[in-house]
N, C-alpha and C positions, 0 to 999 in steps of 0.2 A: 461539667460540660463534656458531652460525649465527643471523643476524638473522631475526626473525619476519616473515613476509610480510604485506603490507598489503592489506586487502580493503575495498571500498566496496560496501555494500548500498544499492540505490536502488529501492525498491518504488514502484509507481504510487500516487499519492495519491487519497484519497476526498474528493469535494467535500463540505464541511460544510453540507449542505442537507437531510438526511434521516436516518432511523434507520439504524444498522448492521444489515445483513441477514446471513443465513448465508453468502452469497458474500463479503461483506466480512470476516466473522469468519475464514473459511478463509484468505484472503490475509494477514490480520494475524497469525494464529497461526503460519502457515507461516514468515513473515518473522521472527517473534520467536524461534522455536526455532532457525532458521538463525543468527541473530545471536548468541544466547547460547551455542550449542554451538561455533560457529566462534571465538568470543572466547577459548576455552581453547587455541586452536592458532595464532592469528594476531592481528595488530592490525586490529581491525574498526571501521569507521565506518558508522553507520546514518543515512543522509540522508533525511529526510522533512519537507519544508518546505511548509506551506500557503501561505506568503508567495509562494513561487515561482510557484504555479499560480493564485493569485487573479486575475491579469490576463486569464484566459481568458474568452471570451464566456459559457461555461456558468455561471461564477460571477458575473461582472459583470452579465449579463443578469438573473439571479435577483434580485440586489440592486436593480437598477433597477425590476424588476417590483414588488418589495415596497414601495418608496417611492412608486411610481406608483399601484398598485392598493390597497395597504393603508394607506399613509400613515404618519404617526408612530404607533408602537406600542411598548408595553413588552414586549420579547421575553424578559425575564429570568425570567418565570414559565411560559413555554411549554415543552411537552415536545418532544422531537425528532420525535415523530409529528405533532404539530400544525404544526411548521415544515415537516415533510415534505409534509403535505397542501398547504401553500402552494406548495411546489416542484412538486408534481404539477399544480396549477392553472396555474402558470407554463408548464410544458411543454405543457399542453393548449392554450394560447393559440396555439401554432405561429407566434409572431411573433418575428422577430429585431429587437431594438431597433437603431436606427441608431448608427453609431459616435459621432456627436455626443452621444448620450445616455449612452454608456458612458465617454466620455473623462474626465469629472470623477472618476468612480470609479477609473479606471485611474491617474490622476495622484495621487489620495489614497493608493492602495496603494503606488505606486512612491516617492513622496516622504516619506510619513509612516508607512508600514506599517499603514495603516488597514484595518479589517475591519468589515463590517456587523454591527450588534448581533445579528442572527439567526444569522450565522455564528459569532460569539463564543459565543452560547448553546449551539449544537450542539457546539462543541469542548469547552466546559465539561462537558457531559453525557458526551461521549466519554471525557474524562479520567477520569471516575468509573468508566466501564466498563473502561478500561485497568487501573485499580487493582484492580477486582474480579477481572479475568481474570489478573492478574499479568503484564501486558504491559509491556515496557520502553517508556517514554515518550520518543520522540526529539525532543520539543519541540512538542507539538501546538499549544499556545497561544503559542509564542514567535515573535518577529519574526526570520525567517531569510531575508534577501534573497539572491537568486542572485548569483554572482560577476561576472556580466556584464550590462550593460544590453542591451536588444534590439539597438541599433545596433552595440554592440561584438561581440555574438554574430554578427551578419550579416557584419561585417567579418572575423571569425575564419574563418567557413566560406567566405567569399570568398577568403581567403588559401589555403585548402585546395583551392580550385578546384571547389567543389561548391555554389555559390550562383548561382542564376539570378534576378537582381534586376531587376524591371520597374518599380520605384518611380519612376525618372526619367520614365517615360511614363505614370504614374498607374496602374500595374498591380500585381499581387501579387508576392510573393517565393516562390521554389521551392527546396527542397532537391533538388539534382540529382546523383543517383547512377546515372544511366542507363548510364554507362560500365561499371558493375558489374552490369548486368542488373536493376537495381531501378527501380521506377517513379518518375517525377517526382512530388514531393509538395509541394503548397502549404503554406507554414507561416505566411505573413502575408497577410492579405486586402488588396485594393487600398486600403481605407481605414485600414490600419495595425493591424488587430486580429490579435494572435498566437494561434496554436492551442496545444494541449497540447505538441506536439512542439517547437515553438519555445521554449516555457518550459523544457522538459527540457534543451534544448541550452544555454540561458542558465545553467542550474545545473551541468550535468555537464561541459561543455567545460573549464572551469578546474579542476575537481576530478579528473577522470580521470587525468591524467598523474602524480598523486601516488601512485597505487596500482598494485600488481602485478596485481590482479584486480578487475573491476567486475562485480557481479551485478545484473541487471535483473529484477525480479519484477513480473508484470503479468497482466491478464486475457488469455485466449487470443484474444479478439476484437480485441485491439490488436496482434497479432503483426506485421502489415505495417509499422506505424510503428516497432516496436521492432527489427525487422530493420534498418531504416534507421539508427536511433539506435546500434545495436551496431556497424554498419559505420563510422560516423563516429568513435565513441569508440575503436575498435580501431586507428585510424590514429594515435592519440596515444600508443600504447605499451602499455597494459594488455591482459591477456587479458579479453575481455568474454564473460560467460556470460548467456545468455537463459534465464529460468526462467518459462515461461508456466504459469499456474495456472487450471484450469477453474473455472467458476462452479458454484453449487449449485442444481440444479433444485428447484422447489417443485411437487409434484404433477405431475412429469414435464415441467414447462415452465421454461425459462430466460427470465426477463423482467428488464428494467432496473428499478432502484429508482425511476426517474423516473415509472413507471406506478403506483406505490403497491402495494397488495395485500400489504403486509408484515405485517399484523396477526397478533399472537401468534407471529411468527417473528423478531422483532427480538432483538438482543443482550440488551436489557433484559428482555424477556419470557422468554427462554430462561434467563438467569441467575436470575431470580426463581423459575422453576419448578424448576430443578435444585437451588437452594439450600434449598428446602423439605425435601429428602430427603437431601442430602449436604453435608458440611462444605466449607469454602473450598478446602482442598488437593485434595480429590477432584474438585471442580468444575473447578478449573484444569487438573488432569491429564486428567480425563475429556474436557474440551473439546478438548484437543490430540489425544487418542487418536481422537476421532471425526472432527474436521475435517481432520486430517492423515493418520492411518494408515488409518482406515476409508473415507473418501471418496477418498483418493488424489489424484494430480495431475489426473486427468481430470474430466469432468462428466457421467458416465453415470448416477450414482446420485442419485436424488431424496433430499431431506432426510427423515429418519425419526426421530421422537421416541423410538421404542422402542429404536433402536440407540444413540441419544445416551445414554439412561438406562442401557443395558447397559454403555456405556463408563464411565459414572460408577461403576457397581458394580465393573467391572474395575479402575478406578483405586484404589478403596478397598482391594482385595485387594493390588495392587501396593505401595501405600504401607505397608500392614501388614507385608508381607514385607520391604520395604526397611528399615523401622525395626528389624527384627530382625537386619540384617546389620551388620558392622563397616564403618566409613567406609573409602573407598579413594581418597583424593584423588590419591595418586601414580599410580594406574592410570587416572585419568580421561582424560588425553590420548590414550592408546592406545585406550581404549574408544570414544572419539569419532572418532578418525582412521579407524577401520574403515569409517565411513560416508561416506568420500570416494572419488572415483574419480580422474580426472586434474585435478581442480580443488582449490582451497584450502578452499573452504567445505564445511561439513558438510551433507549432504543430509537435510533434515528428514523426508522420507518414509521413507527407509531407517532412520534413527535411531529414529523414533517407532514404526514397524512392528515393530522388534526387541523392543519392550516387550510385544507381543501374542503372542509365541511361547509356546505352552502348556508346553513342556518346558524353556524357558530360565529360569534363575534371575532373580529380580528384581534390577535394578541397585541399587547402594547408594544410600542416601537422599541423600548429598551430590551425586551426579550428578543425580538426579531434581530435587532442590531448585534446583540452579544452572541447569538447562536448562528445566525444565517447570513450575516453580512460581513 
């Protein structure tokens, strides 16, 4: 019997400092369908650790701002929108806190797995969104430290001959893949602050050799860093697949959640609106039909509520037809395998788009339930 191949899914994490937006939903739903469909064909691990990325300035700086500007506060009753407004205010400050101010927070994260109460509150809210959306929870609120310390990671890339370390002279550290035609990239500041790429290397360098295929899912804006990351991980043995996912424009504009303006387009608002007219199964399937199949991998189409509700109606029809069919568990692997190319993972766009074909029969309910609900 042929051993099942091993796949690691490693999507970009979302900083727990704001509401989930349509762009966030798209990435989460895309990853969820990939994970659940591929799990029928391979051994799949879904690595999504907030612990790993808490040491970045983006996160620690926000926590420092909260304690400095807000002081002691009870975050347990705040909404994600209220915490998000504080994050917008932090970003509007345009002030980078000194490393000395961030160091106590970084040490608390590294030594004790500590997280600021505001971050804990946001993750608690997100966990409820995951449950309503039927998303697999990869450990949102769990302590999941990376396999390497920062120094161990730098030693490892030094052994690979791709580290340019100026720390002895009081300078930064660079990831050096210039021999491969890729740009020099700073990953640690002169005062010792790691960026997102450094944290990703701490997590993925020890994991990658255990898998046949590593799939990196991320915003298209991060493509330069993920080209570097893929090149490093590919040297460790696995096939590395980059899957950039376009953001969702709102009224024709793509803006970062750090600027706010998410009102009535958050995951919570959309779930509440859709749940008023459709049952839970139709909402879960309809969300996937819209954010994966209708919007596609690019970012050309603006968010449209009318199309989202059309997908809910389409989901209701699909579910009704699927319930009338006989289960076909034995045929599920072949049905899913059709949506792969030269990779092990199942392509969520190809699979989900196949549900929209007008002349195609609805798939059996067991397939829909195991992958989309």
